C-alpha positions as CSV (number, residue, x, y, z in Angstrom):
1,M,96.9,124.2,161.3
2,S,93.8,124.9,158.7
3,L,93.5,126.6,155.9
4,L,90.3,126.8,156.4
5,P,88.8,130.6,157.5
6,K,87.3,130.4,161.0
7,N,83.4,129.0,161.1
8,Q,83.8,127.4,157.6
9,N,82.5,123.6,156.9
10,P,83.6,122.2,153.7
11,L,81.2,119.3,153.9
12,E,78.5,121.9,154.1
13,D,79.9,124.0,151.3
14,L,80.2,120.6,149.0
15,D,76.3,119.8,149.8
16,R,75.4,123.4,149.0
17,G,77.2,123.6,145.6
18,L,76.0,120.1,145.1
19,M,72.2,121.3,145.5
20,D,73.3,124.8,143.8
21,L,74.5,123.1,140.7
22,S,71.3,121.3,140.1
23,K,69.6,124.8,139.3
24,G,72.6,126.2,137.6
25,F,76.4,126.5,138.2
26,I,78.7,127.8,141.0
27,P,81.0,130.3,139.6
28,A,84.6,130.0,140.6
29,V,85.9,132.8,142.3
30,D,89.6,133.6,143.7
31,V,89.8,135.4,146.9
32,Y,93.2,137.5,148.5
33,E,93.9,140.3,150.6
34,N,96.4,143.0,151.3
35,A,96.6,145.0,154.0
36,G,93.8,146.8,154.0
37,D,91.4,145.1,151.9
38,V,89.5,141.5,151.0
39,V,89.4,141.0,147.4
40,V,86.9,138.8,145.5
41,E,87.3,137.9,141.8
42,T,85.3,136.0,139.4
43,A,85.2,135.4,135.8
44,L,81.8,135.9,134.4
45,A,81.9,136.0,130.9
46,G,78.8,136.5,129.0
47,V,76.7,137.5,132.4
48,D,75.3,141.6,132.2
49,P,76.6,142.9,135.5
50,K,73.1,143.8,135.7
51,D,72.1,140.4,136.3
52,V,74.4,140.1,139.0
53,E,73.7,140.8,142.9
54,V,76.3,140.8,145.7
55,T,76.0,140.9,149.5
56,V,78.3,140.9,152.2
57,E,76.5,140.2,155.7
58,G,77.8,138.0,159.1
59,G,81.1,138.2,157.3
60,V,80.2,136.0,153.9
61,L,80.0,137.6,150.5
62,T,76.8,136.3,148.5
63,L,77.3,136.5,144.6
64,R,73.9,135.4,142.5
65,G,72.7,136.3,139.0
66,K,71.7,134.6,136.3
67,T,72.9,134.5,132.7
68,E,70.6,133.5,129.5
69,H,70.9,130.9,127.2
70,R,70.9,132.3,123.7
71,K,68.4,130.3,121.4
72,E,70.5,130.9,118.2
73,V,71.2,127.3,117.4
74,D,68.9,124.1,117.5
75,E,69.8,121.8,120.6
76,K,70.2,118.8,117.9
77,D,73.1,120.6,116.1
78,Y,75.3,120.5,119.5
79,L,78.9,119.0,119.0
80,Y,79.7,119.9,122.4
81,K,77.7,121.7,125.2
82,E,80.4,122.9,127.9
83,V,78.7,126.8,128.4
84,R,76.4,126.6,132.0
85,Y,73.6,128.9,132.1
86,G,70.9,129.5,133.7
87,A,71.2,130.9,138.2
88,F,74.0,131.0,139.7
89,Q,74.9,131.5,143.8
90,R,78.2,131.5,145.8
91,K,78.6,132.0,149.2
92,I,82.0,132.8,150.8
93,A,83.6,133.1,154.1
94,L,85.7,136.0,154.2
95,P,88.9,135.7,155.8
96,A,88.9,138.8,158.0
97,P,86.4,141.3,159.3
98,V,85.3,143.7,156.4
99,I,83.1,146.6,156.3
100,G,80.6,145.4,154.5
101,E,78.7,149.1,153.3
102,K,82.3,150.3,151.6
103,A,82.1,147.5,149.0
104,E,82.6,148.5,145.2
105,A,82.6,146.1,142.5
106,T,83.6,146.6,139.2
107,S,83.4,144.3,136.0
108,E,85.5,144.7,133.2
109,H,86.1,141.9,130.0
110,G,84.1,139.5,132.2
111,L,86.1,139.9,135.5
112,L,84.2,141.0,138.3
113,R,86.3,142.5,140.7
114,I,84.7,142.8,144.6
115,T,87.1,144.9,146.9
116,I,86.1,145.1,150.7
117,P,87.8,147.3,153.0
118,K,89.4,145.7,155.9
119,A,87.6,146.5,159.2
120,E,90.1,147.6,162.1
121,E,90.1,144.6,163.9
122,G,90.6,142.4,160.5
123,K,93.7,144.9,159.8
124,K,97.7,143.9,161.1
125,K,98.8,147.1,162.9
126,E,102.8,147.2,163.1
127,I,103.4,148.5,166.3
128,K,107.0,150.2,166.7
129,I,109.2,149.7,170.1
130,E,110.7,152.4,171.5
131,V,113.6,151.4,173.6
132,K,113.9,153.6,176.4
133,G,117.3,153.9,179.1
134,K,120.6,153.3,177.4
């Protein structure tokens, strides 16, 4: 039994991630599902929601955007410089078929939450068994 969604190769994701790292940063995500939706959350503190693009295509959610580095401090004055700036992109293989056109995204206190309704074939359906003849 694999913990990865179908058609997801972790080595390809690693290669893509290392290439993307040289251009900016890769946002961490939480992905979970409930009875009707797949939900993706990512902390994007300091990123203007207008600078974030979210697309769903072919069972893959793509987050892309950018954040600008403030020039208020001279580079030589930094003691630590761990906050990432620049472009970011993250592709997430979704764990179930979804209806991408009905996806909704909200941003609150730096947390971006994307809720995507599952397609009928992705929803679990409980079937009641009717017992006859007793």
